[in-house]
PyMOL Python script that loads the backbone (N, CA, C, O; Angstrom):
from pymol import cmd

cmd.read_pdbstr("""\
ATOM      1  N   PHE A   1     112.631 129.534  99.029  1.00  0.00           N
ATOM      2  CA  PHE A   1     112.801 129.219 100.254  1.00  0.00           C
ATOM      3  C   PHE A   1     114.062 128.693 100.722  1.00  0.00           C
ATOM      4  O   PHE A   1     114.522 127.710 100.142  1.00  0.00           O
ATOM      5  N   PHE A   2     114.628 129.163 101.602  1.00  0.00           N
ATOM      6  CA  PHE A   2     116.113 128.754 102.471  1.00  0.00           C
ATOM      7  C   PHE A   2     116.077 128.990 103.733  1.00  0.00           C
ATOM      8  O   PHE A   2     115.296 129.775 104.271  1.00  0.00           O
ATOM      9  N   THR A   3     116.932 128.316 104.294  1.00  0.00           N
ATOM     10  CA  THR A   3     117.218 128.343 105.815  1.00  0.00           C
ATOM     11  C   THR A   3     118.547 128.991 106.179  1.00  0.00           C
ATOM     12  O   THR A   3     119.479 128.696 105.431  1.00  0.00           O
ATOM     13  N   MET A   4     118.810 129.821 107.193  1.00  0.00           N
ATOM     14  CA  MET A   4     119.963 130.272 107.551  1.00  0.00           C
ATOM     15  C   MET A   4     119.977 130.001 109.002  1.00  0.00           C
ATOM     16  O   MET A   4     118.920 129.855 109.616  1.00  0.00           O
ATOM     17  N   GLY A   5     121.116 129.930 109.569  1.00  0.00           N
ATOM     18  CA  GLY A   5     121.385 129.846 110.963  1.00  0.00           C
ATOM     19  C   GLY A   5     122.783 129.662 111.406  1.00  0.00           C
ATOM     20  O   GLY A   5     123.565 129.256 110.547  1.00  0.00           O
ATOM     21  N   LEU A   6     123.215 129.878 112.535  1.00  0.00           N
ATOM     22  CA  LEU A   6     124.508 129.703 113.095  1.00  0.00           C
ATOM     23  C   LEU A   6     124.783 128.683 114.029  1.00  0.00           C
ATOM     24  O   LEU A   6     123.846 128.354 114.757  1.00  0.00           O
ATOM     25  N   ARG A   7     125.886 128.101 114.168  1.00  0.00           N
ATOM     26  CA  ARG A   7     126.066 127.111 115.168  1.00  0.00           C
ATOM     27  C   ARG A   7     126.278 127.897 116.483  1.00  0.00           C
ATOM     28  O   ARG A   7     126.661 129.067 116.512  1.00  0.00           O
ATOM     29  N   PRO A   8     125.978 127.107 117.619  1.00  0.00           N
ATOM     30  CA  PRO A   8     125.937 127.848 118.975  1.00  0.00           C
ATOM     31  C   PRO A   8     127.272 128.523 119.182  1.00  0.00           C
ATOM     32  O   PRO A   8     127.262 129.631 119.718  1.00  0.00           O
ATOM     33  N   GLY A   9     128.392 127.996 118.827  1.00  0.00           N
ATOM     34  CA  GLY A   9     129.612 128.737 119.163  1.00  0.00           C
ATOM     35  C   GLY A   9     129.898 130.188 118.349  1.00  0.00           C
ATOM     36  O   GLY A   9     130.740 131.010 118.711  1.00  0.00           O
ATOM     37  N   ALA A  10     129.074 130.319 117.248  1.00  0.00           N
ATOM     38  CA  ALA A  10     129.245 131.466 116.294  1.00  0.00           C
ATOM     39  C   ALA A  10     128.162 132.285 116.926  1.00  0.00           C
ATOM     40  O   ALA A  10     128.281 133.468 116.608  1.00  0.00           O
ATOM     41  N   GLN A  11     127.307 132.088 117.591  1.00  0.00           N
ATOM     42  CA  GLN A  11     126.203 133.178 118.028  1.00  0.00           C
ATOM     43  C   GLN A  11     126.687 134.153 118.941  1.00  0.00           C
ATOM     44  O   GLN A  11     127.429 133.845 119.873  1.00  0.00           O
ATOM     45  N   GLY A  12     126.256 135.459 118.695  1.00  0.00           N
ATOM     46  CA  GLY A  12     126.620 136.580 119.507  1.00  0.00           C
ATOM     47  C   GLY A  12     127.886 137.329 119.077  1.00  0.00           C
ATOM     48  O   GLY A  12     128.292 138.291 119.728  1.00  0.00           O
ATOM     49  N   LYS A  13     128.495 136.892 118.001  1.00  0.00           N
ATOM     50  CA  LYS A  13     129.520 137.564 117.689  1.00  0.00           C
ATOM     51  C   LYS A  13     129.311 138.383 116.354  1.00  0.00           C
ATOM     52  O   LYS A  13     130.277 138.680 115.651  1.00  0.00           O
ATOM     53  N   GLY A  14     128.196 138.690 116.075  1.00  0.00           N
ATOM     54  CA  GLY A  14     127.853 139.587 114.969  1.00  0.00           C
ATOM     55  C   GLY A  14     127.683 138.912 113.549  1.00  0.00           C
ATOM     56  O   GLY A  14     127.275 139.572 112.593  1.00  0.00           O
ATOM     57  N   TYR A  15     128.014 137.558 113.444  1.00  0.00           N
ATOM     58  CA  TYR A  15     128.047 136.947 112.154  1.00  0.00           C
ATOM     59  C   TYR A  15     126.463 136.872 111.642  1.00  0.00           C
ATOM     60  O   TYR A  15     126.264 136.964 110.431  1.00  0.00           O
ATOM     61  N   GLY A  16     125.511 136.732 112.403  1.00  0.00           N
ATOM     62  CA  GLY A  16     124.159 136.685 111.898  1.00  0.00           C
ATOM     63  C   GLY A  16     123.793 138.029 111.315  1.00  0.00           C
ATOM     64  O   GLY A  16     123.109 138.070 110.292  1.00  0.00           O
ATOM     65  N   ARG A  17     124.169 139.019 111.850  1.00  0.00           N
ATOM     66  CA  ARG A  17     123.977 140.368 111.576  1.00  0.00           C
ATOM     67  C   ARG A  17     124.538 140.541 110.133  1.00  0.00           C
ATOM     68  O   ARG A  17     123.873 140.932 109.173  1.00  0.00           O
ATOM     69  N   ARG A  18     125.984 140.162 110.111  1.00  0.00           N
ATOM     70  CA  ARG A  18     126.522 140.290 108.668  1.00  0.00           C
ATOM     71  C   ARG A  18     125.915 139.509 107.621  1.00  0.00           C
ATOM     72  O   ARG A  18     125.932 139.973 106.481  1.00  0.00           O
ATOM     73  N   LEU A  19     125.325 138.272 107.867  1.00  0.00           N
ATOM     74  CA  LEU A  19     124.738 137.396 107.353  1.00  0.00           C
ATOM     75  C   LEU A  19     123.431 138.066 106.547  1.00  0.00           C
ATOM     76  O   LEU A  19     123.244 138.077 105.330  1.00  0.00           O
ATOM     77  N   LEU A  20     122.687 138.556 107.481  1.00  0.00           N
ATOM     78  CA  LEU A  20     121.408 139.171 107.134  1.00  0.00           C
ATOM     79  C   LEU A  20     121.495 140.496 106.089  1.00  0.00           C
ATOM     80  O   LEU A  20     120.744 140.741 105.145  1.00  0.00           O
ATOM     81  N   GLU A  21     122.752 141.331 106.606  1.00  0.00           N
ATOM     82  CA  GLU A  21     122.925 142.538 105.982  1.00  0.00           C
ATOM     83  C   GLU A  21     123.369 142.367 104.601  1.00  0.00           C
ATOM     84  O   GLU A  21     123.139 143.246 103.770  1.00  0.00           O
ATOM     85  N   GLU A  22     124.028 141.227 104.286  1.00  0.00           N
ATOM     86  CA  GLU A  22     124.647 140.946 102.871  1.00  0.00           C
ATOM     87  C   GLU A  22     123.269 140.254 102.066  1.00  0.00           C
ATOM     88  O   GLU A  22     122.877 140.601 100.952  1.00  0.00           O
ATOM     89  N   ALA A  23     122.784 139.420 102.741  1.00  0.00           N
ATOM     90  CA  ALA A  23     121.399 138.968 102.092  1.00  0.00           C
ATOM     91  C   ALA A  23     120.577 139.960 101.678  1.00  0.00           C
ATOM     92  O   ALA A  23     120.027 139.848 100.583  1.00  0.00           O
ATOM     93  N   ILE A  24     120.401 140.883 102.340  1.00  0.00           N
ATOM     94  CA  ILE A  24     119.320 142.113 102.157  1.00  0.00           C
ATOM     95  C   ILE A  24     119.975 142.906 101.046  1.00  0.00           C
ATOM     96  O   ILE A  24     119.267 143.273 100.109  1.00  0.00           O
ATOM     97  N   ALA A  25     121.364 143.225 101.068  1.00  0.00           N
ATOM     98  CA  ALA A  25     122.050 143.972 100.326  1.00  0.00           C
ATOM     99  C   ALA A  25     121.959 143.394  98.805  1.00  0.00           C
ATOM    100  O   ALA A  25     121.750 144.091  97.812  1.00  0.00           O
ATOM    101  N   ARG A  26     122.121 142.242  98.814  1.00  0.00           N
ATOM    102  CA  ARG A  26     122.037 141.523  97.349  1.00  0.00           C
ATOM    103  C   ARG A  26     120.674 141.542  96.884  1.00  0.00           C
ATOM    104  O   ARG A  26     120.505 141.858  95.706  1.00  0.00           O
ATOM    105  N   LEU A  27     119.678 141.264  97.587  1.00  0.00           N
ATOM    106  CA  LEU A  27     118.330 141.324  97.194  1.00  0.00           C
ATOM    107  C   LEU A  27     118.006 142.817  96.625  1.00  0.00           C
ATOM    108  O   LEU A  27     117.452 142.990  95.540  1.00  0.00           O
ATOM    109  N   GLN A  28     118.416 143.868  97.480  1.00  0.00           N
ATOM    110  CA  GLN A  28     118.248 145.234  96.972  1.00  0.00           C
ATOM    111  C   GLN A  28     118.863 145.429  95.530  1.00  0.00           C
ATOM    112  O   GLN A  28     118.340 145.973  94.557  1.00  0.00           O
ATOM    113  N   ALA A  29     120.220 144.793  95.653  1.00  0.00           N
ATOM    114  CA  ALA A  29     120.962 145.242  94.332  1.00  0.00           C
ATOM    115  C   ALA A  29     120.136 144.347  93.207  1.00  0.00           C
ATOM    116  O   ALA A  29     119.900 144.917  92.141  1.00  0.00           O
ATOM    117  N   GLU A  30     119.746 143.175  93.354  1.00  0.00           N
ATOM    118  CA  GLU A  30     118.918 142.395  92.036  1.00  0.00           C
ATOM    119  C   GLU A  30     117.616 143.164  91.813  1.00  0.00           C
ATOM    120  O   GLU A  30     117.182 143.325  90.672  1.00  0.00           O
ATOM    121  N   GLY A  31     116.949 143.671  92.959  1.00  0.00           N
ATOM    122  CA  GLY A  31     115.826 144.363  92.466  1.00  0.00           C
ATOM    123  C   GLY A  31     114.691 143.472  92.150  1.00  0.00           C
ATOM    124  O   GLY A  31     113.690 143.943  91.610  1.00  0.00           O
ATOM    125  N   THR A  32     114.773 142.188  92.455  1.00  0.00           N
ATOM    126  CA  THR A  32     113.491 141.454  91.939  1.00  0.00           C
ATOM    127  C   THR A  32     112.492 140.956  93.043  1.00  0.00           C
ATOM    128  O   THR A  32     111.391 140.472  92.780  1.00  0.00           O
ATOM    129  N   ILE A  33     113.001 141.131  94.320  1.00  0.00           N
ATOM    130  CA  ILE A  33     112.270 140.615  95.481  1.00  0.00           C
ATOM    131  C   ILE A  33     111.978 142.065  96.046  1.00  0.00           C
ATOM    132  O   ILE A  33     112.749 143.025  96.024  1.00  0.00           O
ATOM    133  N   GLU A  34     110.735 142.014  96.540  1.00  0.00           N
ATOM    134  CA  GLU A  34     110.101 143.289  97.205  1.00  0.00           C
ATOM    135  C   GLU A  34     109.915 143.153  98.790  1.00  0.00           C
ATOM    136  O   GLU A  34     109.931 144.061  99.621  1.00  0.00           O
ATOM    137  N   ILE A  35     109.749 141.902  98.971  1.00  0.00           N
ATOM    138  CA  ILE A  35     109.446 141.830 100.377  1.00  0.00           C
ATOM    139  C   ILE A  35     110.052 140.297 101.084  1.00  0.00           C
ATOM    140  O   ILE A  35     109.795 139.212 100.562  1.00  0.00           O
ATOM    141  N   LEU A  36     110.662 140.402 102.006  1.00  0.00           N
ATOM    142  CA  LEU A  36     111.462 139.234 102.657  1.00  0.00           C
ATOM    143  C   LEU A  36     110.659 138.814 103.758  1.00  0.00           C
ATOM    144  O   LEU A  36     110.408 139.648 104.627  1.00  0.00           O
ATOM    145  N   TYR A  37     110.165 137.526 103.872  1.00  0.00           N
ATOM    146  CA  TYR A  37     109.515 136.922 104.855  1.00  0.00           C
ATOM    147  C   TYR A  37     110.531 136.120 105.708  1.00  0.00           C
ATOM    148  O   TYR A  37     111.494 135.644 105.108  1.00  0.00           O
ATOM    149  N   LEU A  38     110.405 135.892 107.218  1.00  0.00           N
ATOM    150  CA  LEU A  38     111.107 134.926 107.744  1.00  0.00           C
ATOM    151  C   LEU A  38     110.184 134.338 108.825  1.00  0.00           C
ATOM    152  O   LEU A  38     109.205 134.952 109.247  1.00  0.00           O
ATOM    153  N   MET A  39     110.548 133.109 109.252  1.00  0.00           N
ATOM    154  CA  MET A  39     110.026 132.532 110.498  1.00  0.00           C
ATOM    155  C   MET A  39     110.945 132.195 111.410  1.00  0.00           C
ATOM    156  O   MET A  39     111.959 131.596 111.053  1.00  0.00           O
ATOM    157  N   VAL A  40     110.725 132.534 112.742  1.00  0.00           N
ATOM    158  CA  VAL A  40     111.657 132.394 113.881  1.00  0.00           C
ATOM    159  C   VAL A  40     110.875 131.775 115.113  1.00  0.00           C
ATOM    160  O   VAL A  40     109.720 132.035 115.452  1.00  0.00           O
ATOM    161  N   ARG A  41     111.790 130.873 115.721  1.00  0.00           N
ATOM    162  CA  ARG A  41     110.902 130.414 116.932  1.00  0.00           C
ATOM    163  C   ARG A  41     110.809 131.591 117.967  1.00  0.00           C
ATOM    164  O   ARG A  41     111.707 132.357 118.317  1.00  0.00           O
ATOM    165  N   GLU A  42     109.464 131.543 118.378  1.00  0.00           N
ATOM    166  CA  GLU A  42     109.069 132.437 119.362  1.00  0.00           C
ATOM    167  C   GLU A  42     110.096 132.720 120.939  1.00  0.00           C
ATOM    168  O   GLU A  42     110.109 133.726 121.648  1.00  0.00           O
ATOM    169  N   ASP A  43     110.752 131.633 121.072  1.00  0.00           N
ATOM    170  CA  ASP A  43     111.660 131.601 122.199  1.00  0.00           C
ATOM    171  C   ASP A  43     113.060 132.217 121.767  1.00  0.00           C
ATOM    172  O   ASP A  43     113.902 132.456 122.633  1.00  0.00           O
ATOM    173  N   ASN A  44     113.274 132.441 120.592  1.00  0.00           N
ATOM    174  CA  ASN A  44     114.692 133.003 120.201  1.00  0.00           C
ATOM    175  C   ASN A  44     114.787 134.420 120.234  1.00  0.00           C
ATOM    176  O   ASN A  44     114.749 135.074 119.191  1.00  0.00           O
ATOM    177  N   ASP A  45     114.915 134.971 121.411  1.00  0.00           N
ATOM    178  CA  ASP A  45     114.944 136.358 121.681  1.00  0.00           C
ATOM    179  C   ASP A  45     116.195 137.052 121.117  1.00  0.00           C
ATOM    180  O   ASP A  45     116.052 138.202 120.702  1.00  0.00           O
ATOM    181  N   PRO A  46     117.385 136.485 121.061  1.00  0.00           N
ATOM    182  CA  PRO A  46     118.423 137.333 120.371  1.00  0.00           C
ATOM    183  C   PRO A  46     118.063 137.405 118.909  1.00  0.00           C
ATOM    184  O   PRO A  46     118.173 138.478 118.317  1.00  0.00           O
ATOM    185  N   ALA A  47     117.581 136.172 118.214  1.00  0.00           N
ATOM    186  CA  ALA A  47     117.480 136.475 116.710  1.00  0.00           C
ATOM    187  C   ALA A  47     116.154 137.611 116.491  1.00  0.00           C
ATOM    188  O   ALA A  47     116.271 138.508 115.656  1.00  0.00           O
ATOM    189  N   ILE A  48     115.013 137.483 117.249  1.00  0.00           N
ATOM    190  CA  ILE A  48     113.925 138.277 117.252  1.00  0.00           C
ATOM    191  C   ILE A  48     114.482 139.894 117.365  1.00  0.00           C
ATOM    192  O   ILE A  48     114.094 140.725 116.543  1.00  0.00           O
ATOM    193  N   LYS A  49     115.249 140.187 118.252  1.00  0.00           N
ATOM    194  CA  LYS A  49     115.915 141.364 118.481  1.00  0.00           C
ATOM    195  C   LYS A  49     116.627 141.746 117.340  1.00  0.00           C
ATOM    196  O   LYS A  49     116.432 142.876 116.893  1.00  0.00           O
ATOM    197  N   LEU A  50     117.487 140.928 116.745  1.00  0.00           N
ATOM    198  CA  LEU A  50     118.233 141.366 115.592  1.00  0.00           C
ATOM    199  C   LEU A  50     117.263 141.610 114.315  1.00  0.00           C
ATOM    200  O   LEU A  50     117.563 142.528 113.552  1.00  0.00           O
ATOM    201  N   TYR A  51     116.310 140.959 114.098  1.00  0.00           N
ATOM    202  CA  TYR A  51     115.604 141.080 112.962  1.00  0.00           C
ATOM    203  C   TYR A  51     114.719 142.258 113.189  1.00  0.00           C
ATOM    204  O   TYR A  51     114.403 142.908 112.193  1.00  0.00           O
ATOM    205  N   GLU A  52     114.241 142.656 114.446  1.00  0.00           N
ATOM    206  CA  GLU A  52     113.562 143.862 114.638  1.00  0.00           C
ATOM    207  C   GLU A  52     114.487 144.956 114.425  1.00  0.00           C
ATOM    208  O   GLU A  52     114.039 145.891 113.762  1.00  0.00           O
ATOM    209  N   LYS A  53     115.749 145.048 114.867  1.00  0.00           N
ATOM    210  CA  LYS A  53     116.831 146.158 114.501  1.00  0.00           C
ATOM    211  C   LYS A  53     117.226 146.195 112.890  1.00  0.00           C
ATOM    212  O   LYS A  53     117.696 147.228 112.414  1.00  0.00           O
ATOM    213  N   MET A  54     117.021 145.071 112.115  1.00  0.00           N
ATOM    214  CA  MET A  54     117.163 145.289 110.770  1.00  0.00           C
ATOM    215  C   MET A  54     115.850 145.605 109.910  1.00  0.00           C
ATOM    216  O   MET A  54     115.786 145.597 108.681  1.00  0.00           O
ATOM    217  N   GLY A  55     114.869 145.870 110.762  1.00  0.00           N
ATOM    218  CA  GLY A  55     113.498 146.342 110.153  1.00  0.00           C
ATOM    219  C   GLY A  55     112.466 145.342 109.833  1.00  0.00           C
ATOM    220  O   GLY A  55     111.564 145.596 109.035  1.00  0.00           O
ATOM    221  N   PHE A  56     112.565 144.332 110.372  1.00  0.00           N
ATOM    222  CA  PHE A  56     111.399 143.169 110.246  1.00  0.00           C
ATOM    223  C   PHE A  56     110.366 143.430 111.254  1.00  0.00           C
ATOM    224  O   PHE A  56     110.602 143.733 112.423  1.00  0.00           O
ATOM    225  N   THR A  57     109.264 143.299 110.752  1.00  0.00           N
ATOM    226  CA  THR A  57     108.206 143.439 111.877  1.00  0.00           C
ATOM    227  C   THR A  57     107.339 142.142 111.830  1.00  0.00           C
ATOM    228  O   THR A  57     107.225 141.452 110.817  1.00  0.00           O
ATOM    229  N   THR A  58     106.757 141.885 112.995  1.00  0.00           N
ATOM    230  CA  THR A  58     106.007 140.576 113.225  1.00  0.00           C
ATOM    231  C   THR A  58     104.636 140.726 112.663  1.00  0.00           C
ATOM    232  O   THR A  58     103.930 141.688 112.969  1.00  0.00           O
ATOM    233  N   LEU A  59     104.258 139.814 111.865  1.00  0.00           N
ATOM    234  CA  LEU A  59     102.803 139.748 111.220  1.00  0.00           C
ATOM    235  C   LEU A  59     101.870 138.970 112.111  1.00  0.00           C
ATOM    236  O   LEU A  59     100.835 139.489 112.527  1.00  0.00           O
ATOM    237  N   THR A  60     102.240 137.648 112.433  1.00  0.00           N
ATOM    238  CA  THR A  60     101.656 136.916 113.303  1.00  0.00           C
ATOM    239  C   THR A  60     102.314 135.934 114.064  1.00  0.00           C
ATOM    240  O   THR A  60     103.521 135.773 113.879  1.00  0.00           O
ATOM    241  N   ARG A  61     101.697 135.233 114.913  1.00  0.00           N
ATOM    242  CA  ARG A  61     102.192 134.021 115.829  1.00  0.00           C
ATOM    243  C   ARG A  61     101.675 132.940 115.367  1.00  0.00           C
ATOM    244  O   ARG A  61     100.481 132.940 115.064  1.00  0.00           O
ATOM    245  N   LEU A  62     102.464 131.785 115.214  1.00  0.00           N
ATOM    246  CA  LEU A  62     102.030 130.414 114.633  1.00  0.00           C
ATOM    247  C   LEU A  62     102.278 129.524 115.735  1.00  0.00           C
ATOM    248  O   LEU A  62     103.390 129.164 116.123  1.00  0.00           O
ATOM    249  N   ASP A  63     100.896 129.117 116.323  1.00  0.00           N
ATOM    250  CA  ASP A  63     100.945 128.214 117.751  1.00  0.00           C
ATOM    251  C   ASP A  63     101.437 126.798 117.259  1.00  0.00           C
ATOM    252  O   ASP A  63     100.976 126.234 116.267  1.00  0.00           O
ATOM    253  N   HIS A  64     102.330 126.343 117.992  1.00  0.00           N
ATOM    254  CA  HIS A  64     102.877 124.967 117.864  1.00  0.00           C
ATOM    255  C   HIS A  64     103.187 124.728 116.317  1.00  0.00           C
ATOM    256  O   HIS A  64     102.537 123.954 115.614  1.00  0.00           O
ATOM    257  N   ASP A  65     104.204 125.450 115.904  1.00  0.00           N
ATOM    258  CA  ASP A  65     104.450 125.561 114.576  1.00  0.00           C
ATOM    259  C   ASP A  65     105.572 124.293 114.534  1.00  0.00           C
ATOM    260  O   ASP A  65     105.441 123.369 113.731  1.00  0.00           O
ATOM    261  N   THR A  66     106.674 124.366 115.484  1.00  0.00           N
ATOM    262  CA  THR A  66     107.802 123.587 115.317  1.00  0.00           C
ATOM    263  C   THR A  66     107.887 122.559 116.467  1.00  0.00           C
ATOM    264  O   THR A  66     107.672 122.805 117.653  1.00  0.00           O
ATOM    265  N   LYS A  67     108.221 121.413 115.951  1.00  0.00           N
ATOM    266  CA  LYS A  67     108.482 120.253 117.010  1.00  0.00           C
ATOM    267  C   LYS A  67     110.020 119.912 116.924  1.00  0.00           C
ATOM    268  O   LYS A  67     110.570 119.473 115.914  1.00  0.00           O
ATOM    269  N   SER A  68     110.621 120.172 118.100  1.00  0.00           N
ATOM    270  CA  SER A  68     111.914 119.695 118.502  1.00  0.00           C
ATOM    271  C   SER A  68     111.710 118.588 119.598  1.00  0.00           C
ATOM    272  O   SER A  68     111.051 118.755 120.624  1.00  0.00           O
ATOM    273  N   GLY A  69     112.381 117.407 119.235  1.00  0.00           N
ATOM    274  CA  GLY A  69     112.089 116.303 120.297  1.00  0.00           C
ATOM    275  C   GLY A  69     110.526 116.165 120.576  1.00  0.00           C
ATOM    276  O   GLY A  69     109.672 116.095 119.692  1.00  0.00           O
ATOM    277  N   ASP A  70     110.296 116.136 121.918  1.00  0.00           N
ATOM    278  CA  ASP A  70     108.834 116.053 122.249  1.00  0.00           C
ATOM    279  C   ASP A  70     108.100 117.216 122.410  1.00  0.00           C
ATOM    280  O   ASP A  70     106.909 117.214 122.721  1.00  0.00           O
ATOM    281  N   GLN A  71     108.862 118.361 122.181  1.00  0.00           N
ATOM    282  CA  GLN A  71     108.172 119.552 122.382  1.00  0.00           C
ATOM    283  C   GLN A  71     107.941 120.422 121.449  1.00  0.00           C
ATOM    284  O   GLN A  71     108.786 120.612 120.575  1.00  0.00           O
ATOM    285  N   TYR A  72     106.747 121.108 121.470  1.00  0.00           N
ATOM    286  CA  TYR A  72     106.273 122.050 120.356  1.00  0.00           C
ATOM    287  C   TYR A  72     106.479 123.447 120.560  1.00  0.00           C
ATOM    288  O   TYR A  72     106.070 123.947 121.607  1.00  0.00           O
ATOM    289  N   TYR A  73     107.075 124.167 119.678  1.00  0.00           N
ATOM    290  CA  TYR A  73     107.266 125.634 119.903  1.00  0.00           C
ATOM    291  C   TYR A  73     106.466 126.361 118.983  1.00  0.00           C
ATOM    292  O   TYR A  73     106.047 125.845 117.947  1.00  0.00           O
ATOM    293  N   SER A  74     106.227 127.578 119.322  1.00  0.00           N
ATOM    294  CA  SER A  74     105.536 128.502 118.541  1.00  0.00           C
ATOM    295  C   SER A  74     106.583 129.422 117.816  1.00  0.00           C
ATOM    296  O   SER A  74     107.714 129.669 118.236  1.00  0.00           O
ATOM    297  N   ALA A  75     106.012 129.889 116.651  1.00  0.00           N
ATOM    298  CA  ALA A  75     106.910 130.791 115.827  1.00  0.00           C
ATOM    299  C   ALA A  75     106.468 132.082 115.455  1.00  0.00           C
ATOM    300  O   ALA A  75     105.242 132.193 115.471  1.00  0.00           O
ATOM    301  N   LEU A  76     107.053 133.011 115.151  1.00  0.00           N
ATOM    302  CA  LEU A  76     106.601 134.302 114.719  1.00  0.00           C
ATOM    303  C   LEU A  76     106.981 134.596 113.147  1.00  0.00           C
ATOM    304  O   LEU A  76     108.162 134.595 112.801  1.00  0.00           O
ATOM    305  N   LEU A  77     106.065 134.812 112.344  1.00  0.00           N
ATOM    306  CA  LEU A  77     106.221 135.146 111.038  1.00  0.00           C
ATOM    307  C   LEU A  77     106.500 136.776 110.905  1.00  0.00           C
ATOM    308  O   LEU A  77     105.801 137.643 111.429  1.00  0.00           O
ATOM    309  N   MET A  78     107.481 136.963 110.226  1.00  0.00           N
ATOM    310  CA  MET A  78     108.179 138.532 110.235  1.00  0.00           C
ATOM    311  C   MET A  78     108.279 138.731 108.755  1.00  0.00           C
ATOM    312  O   MET A  78     108.359 137.851 107.898  1.00  0.00           O
ATOM    313  N   ARG A  79     108.259 140.182 108.573  1.00  0.00           N
ATOM    314  CA  ARG A  79     108.666 140.665 107.053  1.00  0.00           C
ATOM    315  C   ARG A  79     109.486 141.882 107.230  1.00  0.00           C
ATOM    316  O   ARG A  79     109.586 142.599 108.226  1.00  0.00           O
ATOM    317  N   HIS A  80     110.084 141.982 106.011  1.00  0.00           N
ATOM    318  CA  HIS A  80     110.920 143.260 105.840  1.00  0.00           C
ATOM    319  C   HIS A  80     110.747 143.633 104.233  1.00  0.00           C
ATOM    320  O   HIS A  80     110.884 142.875 103.273  1.00  0.00           O
ATOM    321  N   PHE A  81     110.408 145.022 104.245  1.00  0.00           N
ATOM    322  CA  PHE A  81     110.159 145.456 102.821  1.00  0.00           C
ATOM    323  C   PHE A  81     111.714 145.594 102.177  1.00  0.00           C
ATOM    324  O   PHE A  81     112.505 146.335 102.761  1.00  0.00           O
ATOM    325  N   ILE A  82     112.060 145.006 101.195  1.00  0.00           N
ATOM    326  CA  ILE A  82     113.378 145.184 100.515  1.00  0.00           C
ATOM    327  C   ILE A  82     113.335 146.529  99.830  1.00  0.00           C
ATOM    328  O   ILE A  82     114.236 147.351  99.994  1.00  0.00           O
ATOM    329  N   ARG A  83     112.377 146.732  99.129  1.00  0.00           N
ATOM    330  CA  ARG A  83     112.157 148.187  98.448  1.00  0.00           C
ATOM    331  C   ARG A  83     111.237 148.873  99.184  1.00  0.00           C
ATOM    332  O   ARG A  83     110.342 148.281  99.787  1.00  0.00           O
ATOM    333  N   PRO A  84     111.373 150.182  99.201  1.00  0.00           N
ATOM    334  CA  PRO A  84     110.314 151.012  99.851  1.00  0.00           C
ATOM    335  C   PRO A  84     108.974 150.705  99.090  1.00  0.00           C
ATOM    336  O   PRO A  84     108.957 150.347  97.912  1.00  0.00           O
ATOM    337  N   ARG A  85     107.746 150.894  99.938  1.00  0.00           N
ATOM    338  CA  ARG A  85     106.548 150.682  99.330  1.00  0.00           C
ATOM    339  C   ARG A  85     106.060 151.942  98.488  1.00  0.00           C
ATOM    340  O   ARG A  85     106.440 153.058  98.841  1.00  0.00           O
ATOM    341  N   PRO A  86     105.235 151.793  97.391  1.00  0.00           N
ATOM    342  CA  PRO A  86     105.025 152.914  96.791  1.00  0.00           C
ATOM    343  C   PRO A  86     103.893 154.056  97.512  1.00  0.00           C
ATOM    344  O   PRO A  86     103.671 155.135  96.963  1.00  0.00           O
TER     345      PRO A  86
END
""", "prot")
cmd.dss("prot")
cmd.show_as("cartoon", "prot")
cmd.util.cbc("prot")
cmd.orient("prot")
C-alpha cells in the first residue's frame, strides 16, 4: 500500500500520467502483481478521467470514506489488470 499525489501547482501538466505509466510499466516488468487497485475521492474528476484513460474501472463507491476538515467525501475503488486475464 502506498500513496501517490501531486501538489496543486503540478496538476494538469502530465506528471500524474507519467507517474502512473511508470508505475504500471515497472509492475508489468516485475511480473509479480496482477491487479492494481486504487481509491480516489469521488469529487476528483481530473484524476478519475486519467485513471479511466489508463484502463482502470470502477468497482464500487465508498460512502463517506474520507474526512477532510469537518466534511466527509465518498471515494471510488478502482482496479486495473496489470497482466491480461487468462
